[in-house]
N, C-alpha and C positions, 0 to 999 in steps of 0.2 A: 873453182874456188869462189865462194860468195864474196860479193863486194860489201865491204863494211861501210856503215853510215859515216864514220869518221873520214873514210877515203872520199866519199861523195862530198862531204862538207869541205874537205880540203880542196878538191877539184873545183867546186862551186866558188869558193873564196878566191882561188887563183884566177878563175875566169872573170869574176867581178873586178878584181884588182887589175887585170889586163885590160878590161874594157875601160875602167876609170883612167888608166894611163893613156889609152888610145884617145879618149875624149880630151884629156889634157893636152895631148900632142896636137889634136885638131884645133883646139882653142889657141894654142901658141902659134900655129901656122896662120890662123885667121887674124890674130893680132898683128903679125908681121905683114900680112897682105893688106891690112887696112891702114898702115902707116903712110904718112904723106912724104916721107923721105924717099926719094927716087934715086938712091945711090947704088953703086955696084956692091958695096958692103951689105946693104939691105937686101939686094937681090940674092946674094950668096947666103945670107942668113935665112931667107925665105925658102930657098932651095934645100938647104940643110934641114929646115923644119919639115919640109915635104918628105924628105927621106926618112926622118925620124917618125913621122906619122905613118908612113908605109910599114916601117919595121914594127911599130906598135900595133898596127892593124894585123899584121902577120902573127904576132904573139897572142893577140886576142882570139884570132881564128884557131890557132893551135890549142889554146886553153879551152875553147868551146868544144872543139873536137874531142879532147881528152875527157871532158865532163860528160859529153853525150855518149861516148864509148862506155864510160863507167855506168851510166844510167841504163844503157842497153844491156850491159852485162847483168846488172842487178835485176831488171824486170823481165828481160827476154832470154837471158842466159846465152847470149852470143856476142 
């Protein structure tokens, strides 16, 4: 079954959105890591931000894989 351009556009947009979310998660973690408040609360927030960054990274990797798979299907038929 041929891959439709609209499907590729959708997968590309999903990949870009996932990467944008990942970048935002990295920036949030960076902001927390740069604060001068050395409290337990800040450490907990920083650790939670690290977990969120890892999850966002995973979603970006999954979206990239889906987009690449669709491109392979369209151009190489596998």
